[in-house]
Steps between C-alpha positions, in 0.01 A plus 500: 500500500339835565461588141427153373123553565478710190781371298321167469227673331670789312816317406322268258183684438420877455142464367257619759154669465328796624232458746450810696265680266271220389210644693508815302471337163286232341651153521453194282619150575693312235574131526825332373351389165367846419816675598717265288261534199494886514875499555548289187282735298695807621847349454698637218735213495214253461355712220841511323532117516138473364607705202750209413204257498311733268796513264536118493127469423535755220788290351271202512222687323754613243608142442149378454428788248768335267280201452253677264636717222822613673554733207189692383582829351309779311697771313332797330635786275325817412582791285430730199595402151416640146278326249597374158404615144532331161490648145352181355150367482579206727249440791622567852542132589742461214740794564774259542505474116593866454869550498463873529277504812580807712409644841221748520635770740159675519314191619585412859345227725561326824696172481412225750666165551463219766698181536437214743749227584424215736706193596348208697726219622369160410754255629806592712600184659358627836718814518208737546304267738804447724588867502142564621519248773839627611355863531193380694709294741742800534198707602401251766863489621483872538184465707674261738784744533245775588341269761841459664543882520142532633571234765800701614288809524237327700759411765605853520151632550439220749780629703384858472140393620636340803732769570199715565380256762848482659503875528159502676625238751830696557292814569304322754800369680655844499181637657521229780860572555429869527244443770744269696778755477278774627407282793855432582588870471217591734618234751858630494380860564301371796804319637715814449252707692476246786882466509490130447841351564433207260511731211858533368629774262616232250139374475379851416780552249431168333129575477565839348730357238247244400226762494713719264574215270125404500403859400768506230379185342144617508595784267641242259178304517289803426705574194471142375121520554476786248711306253271190500196725491614661176581160349145366578340812380683473177423134440141541571479824311351711770478888496500546869137469542497130603736308728546124413587253765536119519181300563663340794582690826781286632808331351466119541668219310334415179296174512768257390616149575862418392520193291790286413756636249410242238141639483619843399756370259239298318276809465778704388598270219142495384401869559799735478434728199879524430508128420176513303641782302829322427317188404261690264812688364669157420188392305506835311850451410437150371236649268739775396768248412233305281395830335860584423583153351174513280625839356778300333261345261311656210166658581208483263280802488185637309559843335219740399551821317260753359551839323248768385577838338254765378548828316205660324698667225727195430274229306550132577644306196316206352806283433571288812884501414494877509471639858414862564685554840244770584184318429483115538398217730672169575509212750710178551484211740771232524727291722870554577785358690729693725843356608776683686811391317743636772513153677783617738278768633194275542729241670639765737145609587414137594819477707416814689159382577645163636752688713217723649299183578800343675552815690139503627535135596800578706319793654234257634768336708622835629151606594433178677817531691413850612138387593630214722762724670237773562245248635745344731602846633146610545391183666793520741419864575137414554594223756724727680254788508224275640735375774620860575145609532398215738814548713446879535139443589612268785763761606246779506283300751803469727572876455147599606535286804827670581339852464203402726743365759710822502190719512370308804836536671501867402157554644584324836788738536797268464536499132783650289445760231786368300349151497160631414635705211693205371193283517286748320768561238542121438118455477475785255786361300326158480168647409649695211726197407186269507310724256805521289535136490134457402557746224816299394320165524220629274762636253685176497183305441414721212850452360460132530168511318659703223790263478248210474299674221192570731346835497533685833145623461403143608631589859194733529257220410616253749 
């Protein structure tokens, strides 16, 4: 009972914030939406998952690039070669008629050749189109997966934001408790000096034990405040010149009205990014299966080739059937058919795509099961947290009446130190417990929003 006052707070929450040096530094208020957005920008995990989206988009761009000239190559060769000489009176463009033509090793020139090859699909039975659609839908599925990661991070930053407010509230409660303990200590000293017979040694011992435990836990709180201060400074990227704090001064329940469970389930089915991602993935796999099936059939394509070579000391020949490989120009355009004759391999590719599609379809059922279980759990926790908060608030009212009653008895001279300490301890416990329950209620509401597919940033807009 004596240590529960702090264990309620420290047992489930160690994130507290510094507040003793705010006057010596510049302060800047940050609301919930700003804190979450800056936290998302700073988060390495979010940045890592965003890279997966960029990769998926790159794959979609690569698939689209296969639509126009998927093969378009330019090859060039360069070098030094000797010229040719003939002992006949033949003109240079008819050197091919000289059977004794020889190399002229004293005449050197630069050889240059360029070759262009291009292939343009004309008809592929939808293989290319479906592959592009599959890649584009895969990119959208990756975006939905990223949205799910981002939603989880938003809840974490939501909790961290309200942990600051909880720390401020706990600090105020400790300050009030310190004042009350000092008042009791002064009164005990007066009673000892007066030799009051109502003061028992057991009362003094009990008060000293409680005071020692109180001081010990204050040290733990101070260390925790430094921890949360470093976390806030890291998230908000400060260099020590500015202290950031929440825009609110007190920890209150977020504006929220608990609806029926069916309301949240309907929103979750329509809004959860995991479901959207799986549905988009199923559509992508359907297109992938269609693309794999189309690859079983022959593809009609347009082929374009062009070659050009030039060497100053190697004359071009006039006979079109005689090609000087170092000095010529040619081009060709035509249609072709490409068919993979390994039908077992193509059939296995189709079966693999169908298996992956069925696997993703089964994944949707698993994801839906997980969402329903999560939503039920978070809804139950939210209802319990709301009830716990209300009951604790009622209990605190009673505890405050108890403290006032014991203080009056103590002032009139017939009170008991033990009863007064017990009343103050219980009130202090309930004050801490109430703020902890407010924090827990807000956390559960945020978790319920996340489970429903609603951004927790909307809680700051209500």
